[in-house]
C-alpha positions as CSV (number, residue, x, y, z in Angstrom):
1,M,0.1,0.5,0.2
2,L,1.2,3.6,-0.8
3,A,2.4,5.6,2.2
4,K,0.0,7.8,3.7
5,N,2.3,10.6,3.4
6,R,2.5,10.3,-0.2
7,K,-1.5,10.0,-0.8
8,L,-3.9,13.1,-2.1
9,S,-7.2,13.3,-1.3
10,V,-10.1,13.7,-4.4
11,E,-11.2,16.7,-3.0
12,D,-7.9,18.6,-3.5
13,F,-7.3,17.9,-7.2
14,P,-8.7,20.6,-9.1
15,R,-11.4,20.1,-11.8
16,N,-8.8,21.7,-14.8
17,S,-5.9,18.4,-14.2
18,K,-5.1,17.7,-17.6
19,T,-5.7,13.8,-18.9
20,I,-2.2,12.7,-19.6
21,F,-3.6,8.9,-20.3
22,K,-7.0,7.4,-20.8
23,G,-7.5,3.7,-21.1
24,H,-10.5,1.7,-21.3
25,Y,-10.6,1.0,-17.6
26,V,-8.2,3.9,-16.1
27,T,-7.6,7.6,-16.7
28,F,-4.4,9.6,-15.5
29,K,-5.1,13.0,-14.7
30,I,-2.7,15.2,-13.5
31,F,-1.7,18.3,-11.7
32,P,1.8,20.5,-10.6
33,G,2.3,19.2,-6.6
34,E,4.6,17.7,-4.6
35,G,4.5,14.2,-6.0
36,K,1.4,12.6,-3.7
37,A,-1.7,10.3,-5.7
38,S,-5.1,9.7,-5.0
39,V,-7.4,6.8,-6.6
40,L,-11.0,7.5,-7.4
41,V,-13.6,4.5,-7.7
42,I,-17.1,5.8,-8.1
43,K,-20.2,4.1,-7.0
44,A,-21.0,3.9,-10.4
45,R,-18.4,1.9,-11.8
46,A,-18.3,-0.3,-8.6
47,K,-21.6,-1.0,-7.1
48,K,-20.1,-2.7,-3.9
49,A,-17.7,-1.4,-1.4
50,F,-15.5,-3.9,-1.0
51,L,-15.1,-4.3,-5.0
52,R,-14.0,-0.6,-5.1
53,N,-11.5,-0.9,-1.8
54,K,-10.3,-3.8,-3.2
55,I,-10.1,-1.7,-6.7
56,K,-7.8,0.8,-5.1
57,R,-5.7,-1.6,-3.0
58,L,-4.8,-3.1,-6.5
59,I,-4.0,0.7,-8.0
60,Y,-2.1,2.1,-4.4
61,N,0.1,-1.5,-4.4
62,F,1.1,-0.3,-8.3
63,L,1.6,3.3,-7.1
64,K,3.7,1.9,-4.2
65,D,6.2,0.7,-6.8
66,Q,5.9,2.9,-9.1
67,E,8.0,6.0,-8.0
68,P,5.7,8.9,-9.6
69,P,7.7,12.3,-10.6
70,K,7.8,14.4,-7.8
71,E,7.1,17.8,-9.6
72,V,3.0,16.4,-9.9
73,N,0.4,14.4,-8.2
74,L,-1.5,12.0,-9.9
75,L,-5.0,11.3,-10.1
76,V,-6.1,7.7,-10.9
77,V,-9.8,7.5,-12.4
78,L,-11.3,4.1,-12.5
79,N,-13.7,4.3,-16.2
80,S,-15.7,1.4,-17.0
81,S,-17.9,-0.8,-15.0
82,I,-16.8,-3.7,-13.2
83,M,-19.2,-6.2,-11.3
84,K,-15.9,-8.9,-10.1
85,L,-12.5,-8.6,-10.4
86,D,-11.1,-11.8,-11.8
87,S,-7.8,-12.4,-12.9
88,E,-8.0,-11.2,-16.1
89,T,-9.8,-8.0,-14.9
90,K,-6.8,-7.4,-13.2
91,N,-4.5,-8.0,-15.7
92,L,-5.6,-5.6,-18.1
93,I,-5.8,-3.0,-15.3
94,L,-2.5,-3.1,-14.4
95,K,-1.5,-3.4,-17.9
96,E,-3.4,-0.1,-18.7
97,L,-1.3,1.1,-15.5
98,E,1.6,0.3,-16.9
99,E,1.1,2.3,-20.3
100,G,-0.3,5.0,-18.2
101,F,2.8,5.0,-16.4
102,A,5.2,5.2,-19.3
103,K,3.2,8.3,-20.6
104,I,4.3,10.3,-17.1
105,N,7.7,9.5,-17.3
């Protein structure tokens, strides 16, 4: 899990943040800042709370291993609806996270 001092609340991101990558499952948005990250999974995309939390943990664990640039804050938004997080969907999300992270660096 990403360290608490490296997390940022979603409310701190401005609406005019720049979209850097948009895939089928995730969108990366950046804004100048101190290298913190946030994940947004809305109820319309994943109905069950345990599923939203599982997706957030998956993304935060990915971000723990990858160091976001120190000059930007990063917002990861889930795009498509997910009913269950099976291994195939998990692998597709991780693949898109890697693609999006490559665009940031």
